[in-house]
Structure formats: C-alpha cells, structure tokens
N, C-alpha and C positions, 0 to 999 in steps of 0.2 A: 647258124642256119636260121633263116627268117621263116616264120610260119604265117600264113595268111589267115585272117579271121573270116569266119563265115558270116554272111549277111543275107537277109531276106526281107522283101517288102510285100505287104498284103494290103489291098484296098478293102477295108471292112465295110464301108458305106460309100455309095457313089450317087451324087446328085440327090441326096435325101432331103425331103422337106419335112421339117419337124414343127409341131404345134404344141407339144406337151413335153413328154419325156420318152427316151428310147434307150435300149441297150444294144450295142453292136453285136454281131455274131461273135462267138468266142473263138479265140485263136490259140492253138496249142503250140508252145514255143519253149520247151524245157531245155533245149540245147543252148539258148542264148544267155549271156551273162548280163546283158542290158537290152533295153528296148526303148523306142521313142515313138510316141504318138504324134501325128500331124493332123490338125483339123483345118481344112481349107474352107473358110466361111465365104460363100458366094454372095448371099443376100441376108439382110436383116430387115424385117417388115417395117419397124418403127425405130425412131432414134433412141428410145429407152429399152430396146430389146437387149437382153443379156443371156448368154449361153454359159452354163456351168458344166464342165467336164469332170467326171470322177472316175479315176482308174479303179477297176475291180479285178480281184484275183480269185482263183479257184484251184483246189487240189485235183478236181475231177471233171471240170467243165459243166457241172450240174448245179453246184451250190456255190454261191458267190458272196463276197464281202468286199467292202471298200479297202483299198490299200491306204495305209497310214498317211495322213496329210497329203492327199492326192487330188484335191479340188483345184480346178483352174477356171478362172472366169474370163470370158471373152466378150467385149462390147463393141467390136468393130469388124468389118469385113477384112479379109486377108488370111494369112497363114499363121497359125499358132502351133506351138510345139512344147512338149515336156518329156523329160527323161524319166524312165522307170527302171528301178533296180530292186533286187531282193524279192522277186515275184514268184519264183517257183515254176509251176507248170503251165497254167492257163491265164490269158489276159483278155479283157474286153474293156470298153469304156461306156459309162452311162452318161447321157447328155440330157439336161433339162433346159428348157427355154422359158424366159419370163419377160413380162412387159405388157403394155396396154394391148398390143396386137402381137401375141407371142408366136411368131412364125419366122423360121430361118431356113435357108437352103445351104447344105454343106456336103463335104466329102471328108472321110476319115481314113487315114493310113496308119499302119503299124509297121515299124522297121525293127527287126531283131538283129543283134550283133553278138556273135559268140566268140 
C-alpha cells in the first residue's frame, strides 16, 4: 500500500525590503521530517550587495539558535533554496544584508514535508 506524504507551504515574508537584518516569523512544523526554504530575491540595490540566510531552530518558538552549518550566501537576484533536516519543532530564517548600499527586496517561503 502506498502512503502519501504530507506537505505544506508557508509564505513567511512577502515583498520585504531589508536594509540590515531581520528574522522571519516563526513557523511550527513538528510533523515534518524535512523542510526547504526558498528565498526569491527580487532586487539588490548595488552590485556588491550580499544576503546571508541563517536557518534558526527553537524548542518553544521563543528561544532561538542557529542550526549547525546553516549559512547560505546569495549575491544575485533569482530563487535560492536550501534543505533543512533534524530541526525538531520550530523554524525561522535570519537574513542579513551587506554592501555599500545594503538594500534588497525579497520573498521567503518555507515548505515542509512529512
């Protein structure tokens, strides 16, 4: 007998303009065995603009730490993605922007699969 896996997609940030650092809204996803973040970068203000995405985890949605080796750097517009496993209960992503004119506009999705 074939069993279907559960999936869910959440838009954590929509058309966000970032000039420093942000953390997305937390998302409780304990049923999922894996998750995937998607960052859709619409604009980067200057050619040297860099975005750093860091996956964060929490046991309660209040206290956060970085997931091991979870830093992802983006230097161009388009869609970036990364897989997350072994996270437990809650997920969010921290984003920092750097450069001479540190401004970017983006959208962030989280897809969970159980």
